[in-house]
C-alpha positions as CSV (number, residue, x, y, z in Angstrom):
1,M,4.8,12.6,-0.9
2,E,2.3,11.2,-3.7
3,A,-1.3,10.5,-3.0
4,L,-1.6,7.4,-5.2
5,D,-4.9,7.1,-7.2
6,V,-5.8,3.5,-6.6
7,G,-9.5,4.3,-7.1
8,Q,-11.3,3.1,-4.0
9,G,-9.6,4.2,-0.2
10,D,-6.5,5.9,0.3
11,S,-2.8,5.3,-0.3
12,L,0.0,7.7,0.0
13,L,3.7,6.9,-1.1
14,L,6.7,8.8,0.7
15,R,10.0,9.1,-0.9
16,W,13.1,10.4,-0.2
17,N,16.7,9.6,-1.4
18,E,16.7,5.6,-1.7
19,H,14.1,5.4,0.8
20,A,10.1,4.8,0.5
21,L,7.3,4.3,2.9
22,L,3.5,3.3,2.0
23,V,1.0,5.1,4.2
24,D,-2.2,2.5,3.8
25,G,-3.4,0.6,0.4
26,G,-6.5,1.3,-0.5
27,G,-9.2,-1.2,-1.3
28,P,-13.2,-1.8,-1.9
29,F,-15.3,-2.5,0.9
30,D,-15.5,-6.0,-0.5
31,Q,-13.3,-7.9,1.8
32,E,-13.1,-10.8,-0.5
33,A,-11.2,-8.7,-3.3
34,R,-7.8,-9.4,-2.4
35,D,-6.4,-9.0,-6.1
36,F,-7.0,-5.2,-5.6
37,G,-3.2,-4.6,-4.7
38,R,-2.1,-6.6,-7.4
39,T,-4.5,-5.2,-10.0
40,R,-4.2,-1.4,-8.6
41,L,-1.5,-0.6,-6.0
42,L,1.4,-2.9,-7.3
43,P,1.6,-1.5,-10.8
44,K,1.6,2.0,-9.6
45,L,4.6,1.2,-7.1
46,L,6.6,-0.6,-9.8
47,D,5.9,2.1,-12.4
48,R,7.6,4.4,-9.9
49,G,10.5,2.3,-9.6
50,V,9.8,1.1,-6.0
51,T,11.0,-2.5,-5.6
52,R,11.2,-2.4,-1.8
53,L,9.8,-0.5,0.9
54,D,11.7,0.8,4.1
55,A,8.0,0.4,5.7
56,V,4.3,-0.1,5.3
57,V,1.8,1.8,7.7
58,L,-1.6,0.7,8.2
59,T,-3.5,3.9,9.9
60,H,-6.5,1.6,10.4
61,P,-8.2,-1.8,9.7
62,H,-10.9,-0.7,7.3
63,P,-11.0,-2.3,3.8
64,D,-10.5,0.8,2.1
65,H,-7.2,1.2,3.7
66,A,-6.0,-2.3,4.1
67,L,-6.6,-4.8,1.4
68,G,-4.4,-3.1,-1.3
69,L,-1.6,-4.0,1.3
70,F,-1.8,-7.8,1.0
71,T,-0.3,-8.0,-2.2
72,V,2.4,-5.5,-1.4
73,V,3.9,-7.2,1.5
74,E,3.4,-10.7,-0.4
75,E,5.3,-9.6,-3.3
76,L,7.7,-6.8,-2.2
77,P,10.5,-6.6,0.6
78,V,9.2,-4.7,3.4
79,G,11.5,-3.5,6.4
80,R,8.8,-2.8,8.6
81,L,5.1,-3.2,9.1
82,W,3.2,-0.9,11.5
83,L,-0.2,-1.5,12.3
84,F,-2.4,1.1,14.1
85,A,-5.9,0.0,15.7
86,G,-7.3,3.4,14.8
């Protein structure tokens, strides 16, 4: 497991063998900052060789956990998306 430094909020990457799971995506409280994932989170995943995710988990729908995920689910193949109301 690796805690990704995305600046604002939380994002955890879990990897085993050929699999990868992302928990939360970080993001500022400015809900209009949809490019956050493209500039902060996606590059970190690609730098680590992650080109697909078996699952993405959103623990709760606050911007500092959710905004970075918009780009991830648009740009990478994602097997499952788990959303929790928190």
